[in-house]
N, C-alpha and C positions, 0 to 999 in steps of 0.2 A: 196222679196215682190212678184215677179212674181210667185214664187213657191207656195205662199199662195193662190193666186188668182186661180191657176190651181187646187189646191186641193180642193177648195170650190165648184168647178163644179161637182166633183165626190164624191159620198159618199163611194165607194169602189174602190179599185184599178182595179177590173175587169170591172167596168161599162164603162170605156173608150173604151172597145172592143165591146160593144153591138151594138153601132151605128157607122157604117162604112161610110165613105164618098162615094159619088157616083162615080162609075168607079173603085172602089177598089174591089179586089177579090183575087183568087189565081193566081200564075204565070202560064202561059200557056206553058211555056218552061220546067216545072218540068218533072219528070219521068212519062211515060205513064204506068198507072196502068194496063190497059188491055193487054199490050204487056208482062208485068211481069207475069200476070196470065196465058197467052198463053204459055210462056216459061216454067212455072212450070207444066202445063198440059202436054206438049210435053215431058218434062223430065220424068214424072211419067210413061206415056205411053210407051216411049222407054225403061225405066228400066224393066217394066214388060215383054215387048217383048224379050228383051235380055236374061231375066231369063228363059223364056219358051224355047227359042232357045238353051240355054246351057243345060237345062233339057233334051231336045230331043236329042241333040248331045251325051250326056252322055250315054243314053240308046242305041243309034245307035252303038257307039263304043264298049259298053259292049256286044252287040249281036254279033258283028263281030270279037270279040277276039278269038284267037286260043289257046287253052290250050297247055301247054308244054308237050311233049311226052318223051323227053329225059331229062336225069339228067342235072342239072345246071352246076355241076363240074364233068365232066367225069372221072377224076382220083379218085374222092372220092365216086363214086357210089357203090363200094364193101365194103366201111367201114361203120361201125355202127355210128349212131349219137353220138357225144361226147358233154359232158357238158362243157361250157367255164371255163377257169381258175378262181378260186375264187378271191374275196369273191362274193358269191351269196346271194340272198334274203332268209330270213328264212321262212320256210313254215308255221311253228306254233311258233311264237316267245314267246307267253305266256307259252307253254309247255317247251320250251327250257330254259327260264329263271328260271322256277320253278325247273327243273332238276339241272341247274347250282347251284342255291341257296341251294338246298337240299344237294348236294355234298360238297359244301363249308362249310356248317353248320356241316355236318358230320366230315369233315376233322378238323374243328376248335374245336370240342367238344369231340372227341373220340381218343383213342390211335390207332396207326397203323405203319406199316412198309414202309419205303421209299425204301431202298435197303437192302435186307436181307443179301446179300453176304458181304457188308461192314459193316453191323450192325447198319445202320442209321434208326431211327425211328422218328415219330412225336408225340407229346403229346398235350393234350388239351390246349387251350390258357390260360385259368385261372390258370393252373398248371405252365405253362411256365412263366407267369408274376410273380407268387408267388416265384418260384425258382430264377428268376432274382433279385427280391427285397432282397431275402435272401442272395444270393451269390455275388450280385454286378456285375457290368460290367467290363470286363478287360480293363486296360488302359495302355499306354506307359508311361515310366519313363520320368519325365521332364528333358530336356537337359538344361545345363547352357547357359544363353544368351550369345551371342557374345560380344566381347570387345566394339565394336562401338554402340551396342544397348543400353548400359547402359548410354549413353549420354543423358543429360537432354534437353528437348525441351525449347528453350527460350521463354519467355512470348510473347504473341501476334503471335506466329508461330505455324503451325501444318503440319503434313506431307501431301504431295500431294497424292490424290488417285491413279493416274495413275503411280506413281513411286514406289509403294509398301513401302512407308515410307522412301525411301532413300533421298529424297530432301524435303525441307521445303517451305511453302508459308505463306504469311500473311493471318490471319483469316479475313473473311468478317463480318462486323458488321452491 
């Protein structure tokens, strides 16, 4: 019932904050806004000053730098510069892949010699596939299975994977 009486005095929930009682206000022990603003100003000013000092020191040190007059590695001064061991970056990858594919297509679609002394040649891939279908692939003769391999597997059992079929285990269902 008290709740109904309280709701009757205010049309909106925000209305109760419009009229504050005498003596109420903000708490004076809250954070001092002016001190926070002063800190931010000093922080920005000091950051700018530090950046200008660093800029000046960089050019001061750059002007005082003494260039090297002697070789960095005295034992290697008589040698020519060498390239590092491969693999290195490609200078023109598009040209190199074009050349690679051209050579591969040429090798796949034309006749050519691999080793003339041994009499080894390569033939186009289409001819090689046709000849393989005509002649068939070579295969080994089937060996007779060992005596213990003819054993039947009991129902519900299967060979273990790790034993190459030598031992049996129950099937999981």
